[in-house]
C-alpha positions as CSV (number, residue, x, y, z in Angstrom):
1,X,-31.3,-41.1,-33.2
2,X,-32.6,-43.6,-30.6
3,X,-36.2,-42.9,-29.5
4,X,-35.3,-44.0,-26.0
5,X,-32.7,-42.2,-24.0
6,X,-31.0,-45.1,-22.3
7,X,-29.2,-43.1,-19.8
8,X,-32.4,-41.4,-18.7
9,X,-34.3,-44.7,-18.5
10,X,-31.5,-46.3,-16.4
11,X,-31.4,-43.3,-14.1
12,X,-35.2,-43.5,-13.7
13,X,-34.9,-47.2,-12.8
14,X,-32.8,-46.3,-9.8
15,X,-35.3,-45.8,-7.0
16,X,-35.2,-44.7,-3.4
17,X,-36.0,-48.2,-2.1
18,X,-33.5,-51.1,-2.3
19,X,-36.4,-53.5,-2.8
20,X,-37.5,-51.6,-6.0
21,X,-33.9,-51.4,-7.2
22,X,-33.6,-55.2,-7.0
23,X,-36.7,-55.8,-9.2
24,X,-36.8,-52.9,-11.7
25,X,-33.1,-52.5,-12.7
26,X,-32.5,-56.2,-13.4
27,X,-35.6,-56.3,-15.6
28,X,-34.5,-53.2,-17.5
29,X,-31.0,-54.6,-18.1
30,X,-32.2,-58.1,-19.1
31,X,-35.4,-57.5,-20.9
32,X,-35.9,-53.9,-22.1
33,X,-34.3,-54.5,-25.5
34,X,-36.6,-57.4,-26.2
35,X,-39.8,-55.4,-25.5
36,X,-42.0,-54.1,-28.2
37,X,-42.2,-50.4,-28.8
38,X,-45.5,-50.3,-27.0
39,X,-44.2,-52.3,-24.1
40,X,-41.1,-50.0,-23.8
41,X,-43.5,-47.0,-23.7
42,X,-45.5,-48.7,-20.9
43,X,-42.3,-49.5,-19.0
44,X,-41.3,-45.8,-19.2
45,X,-44.8,-44.8,-18.0
46,X,-44.4,-47.2,-15.1
47,X,-41.2,-45.5,-14.1
48,X,-43.1,-42.2,-13.7
49,X,-44.9,-43.7,-10.7
50,X,-43.8,-42.8,-7.2
51,X,-41.8,-45.3,-5.1
52,X,-44.7,-45.8,-2.8
53,X,-47.0,-46.6,-5.7
54,X,-44.4,-49.0,-7.2
55,X,-43.8,-50.7,-3.8
56,X,-47.5,-51.1,-3.3
57,X,-48.0,-52.7,-6.8
58,X,-45.0,-55.0,-6.5
59,X,-45.1,-56.0,-2.9
60,X,-48.5,-55.2,-1.3
61,X,-50.8,-56.7,-3.9
62,X,-52.3,-53.3,-4.9
63,X,-53.1,-52.9,-8.6
64,X,-52.5,-50.0,-10.9
65,X,-55.6,-48.3,-12.2
66,X,-53.8,-48.3,-15.6
67,X,-54.3,-51.8,-17.0
68,X,-51.3,-51.6,-19.3
69,X,-49.0,-50.6,-16.4
70,X,-50.5,-53.4,-14.3
71,X,-49.7,-55.9,-17.0
72,X,-46.1,-54.6,-17.0
73,X,-45.9,-55.0,-13.2
74,X,-47.1,-58.6,-13.6
75,X,-44.5,-59.2,-16.4
76,X,-41.7,-57.8,-14.3
77,X,-42.8,-60.0,-11.3
78,X,-42.9,-63.0,-13.6
79,X,-39.4,-62.4,-14.9
80,X,-38.1,-61.9,-11.4
81,X,-39.5,-65.2,-10.3
82,X,-37.8,-66.9,-13.3
83,X,-34.5,-65.3,-12.3
84,X,-34.8,-66.6,-8.7
85,X,-35.5,-70.2,-9.9
């Protein structure tokens, strides 16, 4: 049995803000399988944040108090920038 419930994770990637959908879902689809087990756990932890927290971290320059989540935010931003180029 897979440790990660893919349907649940995909559902949690769908946010209430279009801006978040455009950054989180593509990262999940393109990069989740390549993450380490620890990174997958951190990504799932990131998904438990509210939309307002996520928006603040991704678009307003705020930082998560959880350093591992903050590192994941930065990785997602880096991957998004690579997709734009």
